[in-house]
Biopython code that builds the backbone (N, CA, C, O; Angstrom):
import numpy as np
from Bio.PDB.StructureBuilder import StructureBuilder

atoms = [
    (1, "MET", "N", (4.100, -4.313, 30.506)),
    (1, "MET", "CA", (4.889, -3.981, 29.149)),
    (1, "MET", "C", (4.113, -3.330, 27.964)),
    (1, "MET", "O", (3.202, -4.081, 27.619)),
    (2, "GLU", "N", (4.156, -2.389, 27.356)),
    (2, "GLU", "CA", (3.267, -2.333, 26.187)),
    (2, "GLU", "C", (3.501, -2.716, 24.645)),
    (2, "GLU", "O", (4.327, -2.396, 23.791)),
    (3, "SER", "N", (2.398, -3.538, 24.699)),
    (3, "SER", "CA", (3.032, -4.094, 23.062)),
    (3, "SER", "C", (2.865, -2.882, 21.897)),
    (3, "SER", "O", (1.861, -2.199, 21.692)),
    (4, "GLU", "N", (4.078, -2.834, 21.245)),
    (4, "GLU", "CA", (4.557, -1.908, 19.535)),
    (4, "GLU", "C", (3.413, -2.718, 18.610)),
    (4, "GLU", "O", (3.315, -3.883, 18.224)),
    (5, "THR", "N", (2.708, -1.670, 18.473)),
    (5, "THR", "CA", (2.000, -1.608, 16.522)),
    (5, "THR", "C", (2.568, -2.267, 15.680)),
    (5, "THR", "O", (3.290, -1.463, 15.088)),
    (6, "SER", "N", (2.693, -3.238, 15.254)),
    (6, "SER", "CA", (3.276, -3.870, 13.845)),
    (6, "SER", "C", (3.475, -2.705, 13.069)),
    (6, "SER", "O", (2.750, -1.711, 13.108)),
    (7, "MET", "N", (4.847, -2.909, 12.105)),
    (7, "MET", "CA", (4.772, -1.948, 10.977)),
    (7, "MET", "C", (3.617, -2.561, 10.304)),
    (7, "MET", "O", (2.688, -1.806, 10.017)),
    (8, "GLN", "N", (3.526, -3.784, 10.011)),
    (8, "GLN", "CA", (1.958, -3.562, 9.091)),
    (8, "GLN", "C", (1.020, -2.969, 9.429)),
    (8, "GLN", "O", (0.404, -2.459, 8.493)),
    (9, "ASP", "N", (0.581, -2.787, 10.509)),
    (9, "ASP", "CA", (-0.416, -2.243, 11.231)),
    (9, "ASP", "C", (-0.818, -0.318, 10.653)),
    (9, "ASP", "O", (-1.760, 0.340, 10.213)),
    (10, "ARG", "N", (0.886, -0.117, 11.117)),
    (10, "ARG", "CA", (0.876, 1.214, 11.115)),
    (10, "ARG", "C", (1.025, 1.795, 9.352)),
    (10, "ARG", "O", (0.728, 2.881, 8.854)),
    (11, "ILE", "N", (1.517, 0.739, 8.838)),
    (11, "ILE", "CA", (1.210, 1.006, 7.401)),
    (11, "ILE", "C", (-0.177, 1.117, 6.619)),
    (11, "ILE", "O", (-0.497, 2.012, 5.836)),
    (12, "GLU", "N", (-0.945, -0.018, 7.013)),
    (12, "GLU", "CA", (-2.631, 0.001, 7.048)),
    (12, "GLU", "C", (-2.730, 1.057, 7.549)),
    (12, "GLU", "O", (-2.343, 1.870, 6.710)),
    (13, "SER", "N", (-3.042, 1.584, 8.495)),
    (13, "SER", "CA", (-3.453, 2.579, 9.341)),
    (13, "SER", "C", (-3.538, 3.707, 8.510)),
    (13, "SER", "O", (-4.589, 4.214, 8.118)),
    (14, "LYS", "N", (-2.237, 4.139, 8.218)),
    (14, "LYS", "CA", (-1.947, 5.450, 7.148)),
    (14, "LYS", "C", (-2.214, 5.725, 6.106)),
    (14, "LYS", "O", (-2.270, 6.913, 5.788)),
    (15, "ILE", "N", (-2.485, 4.666, 5.159)),
    (15, "ILE", "CA", (-2.973, 4.491, 3.772)),
    (15, "ILE", "C", (-4.331, 4.402, 3.931)),
    (15, "ILE", "O", (-4.990, 5.074, 3.137)),
    (16, "LYS", "N", (-5.007, 3.664, 4.854)),
    (16, "LYS", "CA", (-6.623, 4.185, 4.923)),
    (16, "LYS", "C", (-7.273, 4.830, 5.257)),
    (16, "LYS", "O", (-8.482, 4.911, 5.039)),
    (17, "GLU", "N", (-6.459, 5.579, 6.009)),
    (17, "GLU", "CA", (-6.703, 6.806, 6.294)),
    (17, "GLU", "C", (-6.255, 7.907, 5.419)),
    (17, "GLU", "O", (-6.662, 9.065, 5.512)),
    (18, "GLY", "N", (-5.276, 7.415, 4.447)),
    (18, "GLY", "CA", (-5.338, 8.803, 3.804)),
    (18, "GLY", "C", (-5.865, 8.682, 2.126)),
    (18, "GLY", "O", (-5.497, 9.416, 1.209)),
    (19, "PHE", "N", (-6.530, 7.888, 2.067)),
    (19, "PHE", "CA", (-7.418, 7.675, 0.582)),
    (19, "PHE", "C", (-9.015, 8.033, 0.867)),
    (19, "PHE", "O", (-9.529, 7.097, 1.479)),
    (20, "LYS", "N", (-9.544, 8.643, 0.720)),
    (20, "LYS", "CA", (-11.004, 9.015, 1.176)),
    (20, "LYS", "C", (-11.769, 7.977, 0.315)),
    (20, "LYS", "O", (-12.757, 7.533, 0.900)),
    (21, "ASP", "N", (-11.544, 7.443, -1.016)),
    (21, "ASP", "CA", (-12.342, 6.540, -1.670)),
    (21, "ASP", "C", (-11.255, 5.431, -1.975)),
    (21, "ASP", "O", (-10.806, 5.356, -3.119)),
    (22, "LEU", "N", (-10.882, 4.690, -1.127)),
    (22, "LEU", "CA", (-9.904, 3.403, -1.325)),
    (22, "LEU", "C", (-11.146, 2.551, -1.646)),
    (22, "LEU", "O", (-12.254, 2.813, -1.178)),
    (23, "GLU", "N", (-10.852, 1.320, -2.627)),
    (23, "GLU", "CA", (-11.807, 0.880, -3.226)),
    (23, "GLU", "C", (-11.343, -0.449, -2.944)),
    (23, "GLU", "O", (-12.077, -1.425, -2.790)),
    (24, "PHE", "N", (-9.760, -0.439, -2.869)),
    (24, "PHE", "CA", (-9.444, -2.016, -2.294)),
    (24, "PHE", "C", (-7.826, -2.133, -1.728)),
    (24, "PHE", "O", (-7.023, -1.661, -2.533)),
    (25, "PHE", "N", (-7.438, -2.487, -0.924)),
    (25, "PHE", "CA", (-6.031, -2.677, -0.222)),
    (25, "PHE", "C", (-5.618, -4.221, 0.092)),
    (25, "PHE", "O", (-6.269, -5.213, 0.419)),
    (26, "HIS", "N", (-4.568, -4.030, -0.096)),
    (26, "HIS", "CA", (-3.413, -5.643, 0.148)),
    (26, "HIS", "C", (-2.276, -5.099, 0.555)),
    (26, "HIS", "O", (-1.473, -4.352, -0.003)),
    (27, "LEU", "N", (-2.330, -5.641, 1.737)),
    (27, "LEU", "CA", (-0.817, -5.680, 2.308)),
    (27, "LEU", "C", (-0.577, -6.551, 3.075)),
    (27, "LEU", "O", (-1.201, -6.828, 4.099)),
    (28, "LYS", "N", (0.838, -7.323, 2.413)),
    (28, "LYS", "CA", (1.016, -8.380, 3.140)),
    (28, "LYS", "C", (2.644, -8.552, 3.393)),
    (28, "LYS", "O", (3.514, -8.338, 2.548)),
    (29, "ASP", "N", (2.847, -8.985, 4.747)),
    (29, "ASP", "CA", (4.869, -8.933, 5.019)),
    (29, "ASP", "C", (5.008, -10.169, 4.376)),
    (29, "ASP", "O", (4.262, -11.148, 4.387)),
    (30, "GLN", "N", (6.187, -9.954, 3.758)),
    (30, "GLN", "CA", (6.599, -11.247, 3.198)),
    (30, "GLN", "C", (7.903, -11.256, 3.463)),
    (30, "GLN", "O", (8.639, -11.459, 2.497)),
    (31, "SER", "N", (8.536, -11.044, 4.811)),
    (31, "SER", "CA", (9.243, -10.793, 5.450)),
    (31, "SER", "C", (9.363, -11.721, 6.739)),
    (31, "SER", "O", (9.889, -11.205, 7.726)),
    (32, "ASP", "N", (8.841, -13.299, 6.844)),
    (32, "ASP", "CA", (8.361, -14.040, 7.728)),
    (32, "ASP", "C", (7.972, -13.182, 9.196)),
    (32, "ASP", "O", (8.312, -13.546, 10.322)),
    (33, "GLY", "N", (7.243, -12.066, 8.894)),
    (33, "GLY", "CA", (7.156, -11.027, 10.193)),
    (33, "GLY", "C", (7.862, -10.633, 10.990)),
    (33, "GLY", "O", (7.617, -10.353, 12.164)),
    (34, "CYS", "N", (9.200, -10.550, 10.191)),
    (34, "CYS", "CA", (9.792, -9.297, 10.675)),
    (34, "CYS", "C", (9.840, -7.576, 10.253)),
    (34, "CYS", "O", (10.563, -6.638, 10.589)),
    (35, "GLY", "N", (8.519, -7.754, 9.231)),
    (35, "GLY", "CA", (8.272, -6.356, 8.762)),
    (35, "GLY", "C", (9.210, -5.521, 8.208)),
    (35, "GLY", "O", (9.433, -4.335, 8.452)),
    (36, "ALA", "N", (9.889, -6.500, 7.199)),
    (36, "ALA", "CA", (11.448, -5.333, 6.403)),
    (36, "ALA", "C", (10.840, -5.578, 4.911)),
    (36, "ALA", "O", (11.321, -4.857, 4.037)),
    (37, "LYS", "N", (10.045, -6.318, 4.598)),
    (37, "LYS", "CA", (9.465, -6.386, 3.176)),
    (37, "LYS", "C", (8.246, -6.352, 2.739)),
    (37, "LYS", "O", (7.722, -7.447, 2.945)),
    (38, "PHE", "N", (7.357, -5.429, 2.101)),
    (38, "PHE", "CA", (5.956, -5.629, 2.252)),
    (38, "PHE", "C", (5.583, -6.037, 0.476)),
    (38, "PHE", "O", (6.485, -5.959, -0.359)),
    (39, "PHE", "N", (4.273, -6.427, 0.117)),
    (39, "PHE", "CA", (3.729, -6.243, -1.191)),
    (39, "PHE", "C", (2.467, -5.382, -0.291)),
    (39, "PHE", "O", (1.959, -5.397, 0.830)),
    (40, "CYS", "N", (2.336, -4.533, -1.793)),
    (40, "CYS", "CA", (0.763, -3.432, -0.957)),
    (40, "CYS", "C", (0.261, -3.207, -2.567)),
    (40, "CYS", "O", (1.078, -2.784, -3.385)),
    (41, "ILE", "N", (-1.013, -3.491, -2.930)),
    (41, "ILE", "CA", (-2.116, -2.956, -3.652)),
    (41, "ILE", "C", (-2.927, -2.114, -3.088)),
    (41, "ILE", "O", (-3.728, -2.447, -2.215)),
    (42, "VAL", "N", (-2.798, -0.973, -3.524)),
    (42, "VAL", "CA", (-4.135, 0.132, -3.650)),
    (42, "VAL", "C", (-4.270, 0.921, -4.541)),
    (42, "VAL", "O", (-3.524, 1.667, -5.175)),
    (43, "ILE", "N", (-6.158, 0.489, -4.523)),
    (43, "ILE", "CA", (-6.785, 0.762, -5.829)),
    (43, "ILE", "C", (-7.629, 2.107, -5.315)),
    (43, "ILE", "O", (-8.371, 2.076, -4.334)),
    (44, "SER", "N", (-7.436, 3.095, -5.997)),
    (44, "SER", "CA", (-8.354, 4.057, -5.516)),
    (44, "SER", "C", (-8.694, 4.894, -7.112)),
    (44, "SER", "O", (-8.067, 4.817, -8.168)),
    (45, "GLU", "N", (-9.773, 5.583, -6.811)),
    (45, "GLU", "CA", (-10.299, 6.745, -7.896)),
    (45, "GLU", "C", (-9.040, 7.703, -8.093)),
    (45, "GLU", "O", (-8.672, 8.079, -9.206)),
    (46, "GLU", "N", (-8.280, 8.137, -6.636)),
    (46, "GLU", "CA", (-7.566, 9.249, -6.463)),
    (46, "GLU", "C", (-6.330, 9.045, -7.434)),
    (46, "GLU", "O", (-5.354, 9.779, -7.273)),
    (47, "PHE", "N", (-6.321, 8.239, -8.275)),
    (47, "PHE", "CA", (-5.158, 7.770, -9.281)),
    (47, "PHE", "C", (-5.803, 8.192, -10.522)),
    (47, "PHE", "O", (-4.769, 8.709, -10.944)),
    (48, "GLU", "N", (-6.494, 8.370, -11.300)),
    (48, "GLU", "CA", (-6.965, 8.790, -12.622)),
    (48, "GLU", "C", (-5.922, 9.938, -12.540)),
    (48, "GLU", "O", (-5.598, 10.728, -11.653)),
    (49, "GLY", "N", (-5.532, 9.720, -13.798)),
    (49, "GLY", "CA", (-5.063, 10.743, -14.513)),
    (49, "GLY", "C", (-3.572, 10.866, -13.697)),
    (49, "GLY", "O", (-3.102, 11.944, -14.062)),
    (50, "LEU", "N", (-2.754, 10.297, -12.868)),
    (50, "LEU", "CA", (-1.436, 10.154, -12.187)),
    (50, "LEU", "C", (-0.400, 9.573, -12.952)),
    (50, "LEU", "O", (-1.019, 8.741, -13.616)),
    (51, "LYS", "N", (0.412, 9.516, -13.173)),
    (51, "LYS", "CA", (1.196, 8.978, -13.606)),
    (51, "LYS", "C", (1.796, 7.668, -12.740)),
    (51, "LYS", "O", (1.147, 7.754, -11.698)),
    (52, "LEU", "N", (2.524, 6.709, -12.624)),
    (52, "LEU", "CA", (2.647, 5.752, -11.933)),
    (52, "LEU", "C", (3.481, 6.190, -10.685)),
    (52, "LEU", "O", (3.107, 6.014, -9.525)),
    (53, "LEU", "N", (4.713, 6.811, -11.080)),
    (53, "LEU", "CA", (5.362, 7.728, -10.493)),
    (53, "LEU", "C", (4.921, 8.235, -9.523)),
    (53, "LEU", "O", (5.340, 7.807, -8.447)),
    (54, "ASP", "N", (3.900, 9.349, -9.518)),
    (54, "ASP", "CA", (2.783, 10.539, -8.954)),
    (54, "ASP", "C", (2.016, 9.595, -7.789)),
    (54, "ASP", "O", (2.001, 9.818, -6.579)),
    (55, "ARG", "N", (1.301, 8.329, -8.599)),
    (55, "ARG", "CA", (0.555, 7.357, -7.957)),
    (55, "ARG", "C", (1.477, 6.561, -6.552)),
    (55, "ARG", "O", (0.898, 6.046, -5.596)),
    (56, "GLN", "N", (2.584, 6.601, -6.671)),
    (56, "GLN", "CA", (3.396, 5.897, -5.889)),
    (56, "GLN", "C", (4.082, 6.874, -4.534)),
    (56, "GLN", "O", (4.367, 6.499, -3.397)),
    (57, "ARG", "N", (4.173, 7.884, -4.996)),
    (57, "ARG", "CA", (4.620, 8.974, -4.412)),
    (57, "ARG", "C", (3.815, 9.454, -3.275)),
    (57, "ARG", "O", (4.208, 9.866, -2.184)),
    (58, "LYS", "N", (2.604, 9.323, -3.734)),
    (58, "LYS", "CA", (1.349, 9.850, -2.744)),
    (58, "LYS", "C", (1.137, 8.177, -1.594)),
    (58, "LYS", "O", (0.599, 8.281, -0.491)),
    (59, "VAL", "N", (1.468, 7.289, -1.930)),
    (59, "VAL", "CA", (1.303, 6.395, -1.001)),
    (59, "VAL", "C", (2.737, 6.469, 0.017)),
    (59, "VAL", "O", (2.725, 6.115, 1.196)),
    (60, "ASN", "N", (3.748, 6.912, -0.582)),
    (60, "ASN", "CA", (4.963, 6.878, 0.154)),
    (60, "ASN", "C", (4.990, 7.736, 0.701)),
    (60, "ASN", "O", (5.844, 7.730, 1.588)),
    (61, "ASP", "N", (4.123, 9.017, 0.573)),
    (61, "ASP", "CA", (4.533, 10.123, 1.322)),
    (61, "ASP", "C", (3.508, 9.908, 2.990)),
    (61, "ASP", "O", (3.694, 10.352, 4.123)),
    (62, "LEU", "N", (2.653, 9.199, 2.510)),
    (62, "LEU", "CA", (1.252, 8.941, 3.387)),
    (62, "LEU", "C", (2.337, 7.912, 4.663)),
    (62, "LEU", "O", (2.382, 8.151, 5.869)),
    (63, "ILE", "N", (2.865, 7.136, 4.162)),
    (63, "ILE", "CA", (3.777, 6.172, 5.214)),
    (63, "ILE", "C", (5.788, 6.640, 4.902)),
    (63, "ILE", "O", (6.777, 5.954, 4.644)),
    (64, "SER", "N", (5.548, 8.135, 5.117)),
    (64, "SER", "CA", (6.949, 8.293, 5.575)),
    (64, "SER", "C", (8.094, 7.892, 6.710)),
    (64, "SER", "O", (9.309, 7.703, 6.759)),
    (65, "ASP", "N", (7.048, 7.884, 7.511)),
    (65, "ASP", "CA", (7.804, 7.175, 8.538)),
    (65, "ASP", "C", (8.122, 6.146, 8.510)),
    (65, "ASP", "O", (9.178, 5.741, 8.997)),
    (66, "GLU", "N", (7.290, 5.463, 7.935)),
    (66, "GLU", "CA", (7.300, 3.853, 8.118)),
    (66, "GLU", "C", (8.585, 3.286, 7.059)),
    (66, "GLU", "O", (9.327, 2.336, 7.310)),
    (67, "ILE", "N", (8.616, 4.171, 5.785)),
    (67, "ILE", "CA", (9.310, 3.803, 4.927)),
    (67, "ILE", "C", (10.794, 3.814, 5.447)),
    (67, "ILE", "O", (11.367, 3.050, 4.671)),
    (68, "SER", "N", (11.708, 4.275, 6.344)),
    (68, "SER", "CA", (12.862, 4.458, 6.412)),
    (68, "SER", "C", (12.812, 3.062, 7.195)),
    (68, "SER", "O", (13.935, 2.763, 7.603)),
    (69, "GLU", "N", (11.727, 2.029, 7.553)),
    (69, "GLU", "CA", (12.486, 1.426, 8.609)),
    (69, "GLU", "C", (12.101, 0.063, 7.603)),
    (69, "GLU", "O", (12.216, -1.059, 8.095)),
    (70, "VAL", "N", (11.724, 0.194, 6.439)),
    (70, "VAL", "CA", (11.218, -0.766, 5.713)),
    (70, "VAL", "C", (12.594, -1.016, 4.747)),
    (70, "VAL", "O", (13.468, -0.187, 4.495)),
    (71, "HIS", "N", (12.503, -2.483, 4.268)),
    (71, "HIS", "CA", (13.721, -2.651, 3.461)),
    (71, "HIS", "C", (13.283, -2.965, 1.956)),
    (71, "HIS", "O", (13.835, -2.725, 0.882)),
    (72, "ALA", "N", (12.351, -3.452, 2.211)),
    (72, "ALA", "CA", (11.695, -3.236, 0.505)),
    (72, "ALA", "C", (10.576, -3.486, 0.363)),
    (72, "ALA", "O", (10.041, -4.498, 0.817)),
    (73, "LEU", "N", (9.919, -2.461, -0.404)),
    (73, "LEU", "CA", (8.222, -2.288, -0.555)),
    (73, "LEU", "C", (7.503, -2.414, -2.007)),
    (73, "LEU", "O", (7.397, -1.357, -2.629)),
    (74, "GLU", "N", (7.157, -3.223, -2.421)),
    (74, "GLU", "CA", (6.674, -3.419, -4.040)),
    (74, "GLU", "C", (4.791, -2.706, -4.129)),
    (74, "GLU", "O", (3.712, -3.291, -4.034)),
    (75, "LEU", "N", (5.026, -1.721, -4.277)),
    (75, "LEU", "CA", (3.503, -0.770, -4.520)),
    (75, "LEU", "C", (2.604, -1.231, -5.999)),
    (75, "LEU", "O", (3.143, -0.873, -7.046)),
    (76, "LYS", "N", (1.711, -1.748, -6.082)),
    (76, "LYS", "CA", (0.747, -1.351, -7.250)),
    (76, "LYS", "C", (-0.401, -0.453, -6.933)),
    (76, "LYS", "O", (-1.298, -0.539, -6.094)),
    (77, "THR", "N", (-0.199, 0.176, -7.579)),
    (77, "THR", "CA", (-0.943, 1.823, -7.244)),
    (77, "THR", "C", (-1.876, 1.857, -8.500)),
    (77, "THR", "O", (-1.434, 2.424, -9.499)),
    (78, "TRP", "N", (-3.349, 1.204, -8.550)),
    (78, "TRP", "CA", (-4.078, 1.354, -10.224)),
    (78, "TRP", "C", (-5.404, 1.747, -9.814)),
    (78, "TRP", "O", (-5.916, 1.317, -8.780)),
    (79, "THR", "N", (-6.118, 2.767, -10.807)),
    (79, "THR", "CA", (-7.573, 3.195, -10.498)),
    (79, "THR", "C", (-8.677, 1.408, -10.105)),
    (79, "THR", "O", (-8.159, 0.338, -9.784)),
    (80, "PRO", "N", (-9.628, 1.570, -10.216)),
    (80, "PRO", "CA", (-10.521, 0.617, -9.982)),
    (80, "PRO", "C", (-10.894, -0.387, -11.478)),
    (80, "PRO", "O", (-11.127, -1.571, -11.723)),
    (81, "LYS", "N", (-10.792, 0.782, -12.163)),
    (81, "LYS", "CA", (-10.449, 0.494, -13.884)),
    (81, "LYS", "C", (-9.843, -0.812, -14.109)),
    (81, "LYS", "O", (-10.276, -1.915, -14.444)),
    (82, "GLN", "N", (-8.372, -0.192, -13.733)),
    (82, "GLN", "CA", (-7.238, -0.954, -14.187)),
    (82, "GLN", "C", (-7.073, -2.322, -13.288)),
    (82, "GLN", "O", (-6.575, -3.376, -13.683)),
    (83, "TRP", "N", (-7.663, -2.023, -11.853)),
    (83, "TRP", "CA", (-7.496, -3.379, -10.862)),
    (83, "TRP", "C", (-8.787, -4.351, -11.970)),
    (83, "TRP", "O", (-8.154, -5.378, -12.213)),
    (84, "GLU", "N", (-10.012, -4.480, -12.606)),
    (84, "GLU", "CA", (-10.699, -5.364, -13.035)),
    (84, "GLU", "C", (-9.362, -6.065, -13.778)),
    (84, "GLU", "O", (-8.853, -7.076, -13.294)),
    (85, "THR", "N", (-8.949, -5.563, -14.751)),
    (85, "THR", "CA", (-7.773, -6.317, -15.663)),
    (85, "THR", "C", (-6.827, -7.139, -14.995)),
    (85, "THR", "O", (-6.245, -8.173, -15.322)),
    (86, "LYS", "N", (-6.817, -6.377, -13.908)),
    (86, "LYS", "CA", (-5.249, -6.907, -13.010)),
    (86, "LYS", "C", (-5.262, -7.957, -12.133)),
    (86, "LYS", "O", (-4.290, -8.625, -11.780)),
    (87, "LYS", "N", (-7.049, -8.142, -11.607)),
    (87, "LYS", "CA", (-6.563, -8.973, -10.398)),
    (87, "LYS", "C", (-6.820, -10.289, -10.445)),
    (87, "LYS", "O", (-6.903, -10.879, -9.368)),
    (88, "GLU", "N", (-6.931, -10.742, -11.205)),
    (88, "GLU", "CA", (-7.789, -12.100, -11.620)),
    (88, "GLU", "C", (-6.483, -12.835, -11.891)),
    (88, "GLU", "O", (-6.406, -14.027, -11.596)),
    (89, "GLY", "N", (-5.100, -11.975, -12.620)),
    (89, "GLY", "CA", (-3.779, -12.183, -12.655)),
    (89, "GLY", "C", (-3.135, -12.369, -11.392)),
    (89, "GLY", "O", (-2.130, -13.061, -11.229)),
    (90, "LEU", "N", (-3.799, -11.671, -10.415)),
    (90, "LEU", "CA", (-3.003, -11.889, -9.128)),
    (90, "LEU", "C", (-3.382, -12.269, -8.152)),
    (90, "LEU", "O", (-2.935, -11.868, -7.077)),
    (91, "GLY", "N", (-4.715, -13.530, -8.315)),
    (91, "GLY", "CA", (-5.385, -14.178, -7.941)),
    (91, "GLY", "C", (-6.527, -13.218, -6.759)),
    (91, "GLY", "O", (-6.729, -13.741, -5.663)),
    (92, "PHE", "N", (-6.965, -12.336, -6.962)),
    (92, "PHE", "CA", (-8.058, -12.187, -6.414)),
    (92, "PHE", "C", (-9.058, -12.032, -6.908)),
    (92, "PHE", "O", (-10.071, -11.898, -6.222)),
]
sb = StructureBuilder()
sb.init_structure("model")
sb.init_model(0)
sb.init_chain("A")
sb.init_seg("    ")
for serial, (resi, resn, name, xyz) in enumerate(atoms, 1):
    if name == "N":
        sb.init_residue(resn, " ", resi, " ")
    sb.init_atom(name, np.array(xyz, "f"), 0.0, 1.0, " ", f" {name:<3s}", serial, name[0])
structure = sb.get_structure()
């Protein structure tokens, strides 16, 4: 029997492949392993000059196939400069 790639692995792979200059990435399954609820941080220079909604759309477009199977996805999409001011408050 072939093992199916986990939802977390699929999301992680697509985001890492989709950003050329990914400075930091964090993905946590908050659904006790069932893959229905995720918390995701994506830090990239590609977000510079983009509005929050456009940043999140960029990520959502990369994982559009997976989104339909996920109940909740909390996204934090920041530039490296923004990340410097926010990471400590998130425990990084």
